[in-house]
C-alpha positions as CSV (number, residue, x, y, z in Angstrom):
1,M,74.0,86.9,51.2
2,T,71.7,89.9,49.2
3,K,72.6,93.1,49.7
4,S,69.4,93.5,51.7
5,E,70.2,90.7,53.9
6,L,73.7,92.3,54.4
7,I,71.7,95.8,55.2
8,D,69.5,93.9,57.9
9,A,72.7,92.0,59.0
10,I,74.5,95.3,59.9
11,A,71.6,96.8,61.5
12,A,70.9,94.0,63.9
13,D,74.6,93.6,64.6
14,A,74.9,97.2,65.6
15,E,71.7,97.6,67.1
16,I,70.8,100.7,64.4
17,E,68.5,101.3,62.4
18,R,67.9,99.8,59.0
19,A,68.1,103.3,57.0
20,Q,71.2,103.9,59.0
21,A,72.5,100.4,58.1
22,A,71.8,100.7,54.4
23,A,73.4,104.4,54.5
24,A,76.3,103.1,55.8
25,L,77.0,100.6,53.7
26,E,76.1,102.5,50.5
27,S,79.0,105.1,51.7
28,F,81.7,102.5,51.9
29,T,80.9,101.1,48.7
30,K,80.4,104.6,47.2
31,H,84.3,105.7,48.9
32,V,85.7,102.0,47.2
33,G,84.6,102.4,44.1
34,D,85.6,106.5,43.8
35,T,89.3,105.1,45.6
36,L,89.2,102.3,42.7
37,A,88.7,104.6,40.1
38,G,90.6,107.0,41.1
39,G,93.8,104.8,40.9
40,G,94.2,104.0,44.9
41,K,94.0,100.8,46.6
42,I,91.6,99.9,50.0
43,S,93.4,98.2,52.8
44,L,91.4,96.7,55.4
45,I,93.5,94.9,58.0
46,G,92.6,91.4,58.7
47,F,90.1,91.9,55.9
48,G,91.5,92.0,52.3
49,T,92.8,94.8,49.9
50,F,91.0,96.3,47.0
51,S,92.7,97.5,44.1
52,I,92.9,97.6,40.6
53,A,95.3,95.8,37.7
54,E,95.7,96.5,34.1
55,R,94.8,93.4,32.0
56,N,96.7,93.6,28.4
57,A,95.1,93.3,25.3
58,R,94.9,89.5,23.9
59,E,93.8,87.6,21.0
60,G,90.9,85.3,21.6
61,R,88.3,82.9,19.9
62,N,84.8,83.0,19.3
63,P,83.5,80.0,20.9
64,Q,80.8,79.5,18.8
65,T,82.4,79.7,15.3
66,G,85.8,79.3,16.4
67,A,86.9,82.7,14.7
68,K,89.8,85.5,16.5
69,I,88.8,87.8,18.1
70,Q,90.7,90.3,19.7
71,I,90.3,91.2,23.0
72,S,91.1,94.9,24.1
73,A,93.0,96.3,27.4
74,K,91.1,97.0,30.6
75,K,91.4,97.5,34.0
76,V,90.0,95.0,36.4
77,T,89.4,94.7,40.1
78,R,91.1,93.0,42.4
79,F,90.8,91.4,45.2
80,K,92.9,89.9,48.0
81,A,91.8,88.3,51.2
82,G,93.9,89.0,54.7
83,N,95.3,86.4,57.1
84,A,91.9,86.7,59.3
85,L,89.3,86.0,56.3
86,D,90.9,83.6,54.6
87,S,91.5,81.4,57.6
88,K,87.7,81.8,58.6
89,V,86.8,80.7,55.1
90,N,89.8,78.1,54.7
91,G,89.6,76.7,58.3
């Protein structure tokens, strides 16, 4: 599903204008991004939890040459599905 298709689905389900659905989705993504950038986490009961984790620096290999390379540490976004979502996906 694309962002445009999601906006259409939200508008249809909530019986609102497409522009209102787009604004709601933009607000949601902005607040999730801002919260995660600030080091927080978002928990939506039944859906899942968005959080940030630290990935340590490590040594890797260039797949073309086999040469060793250093991969720097970074923050990564994590999502853990809640029970309701997990049950829906896995039956």
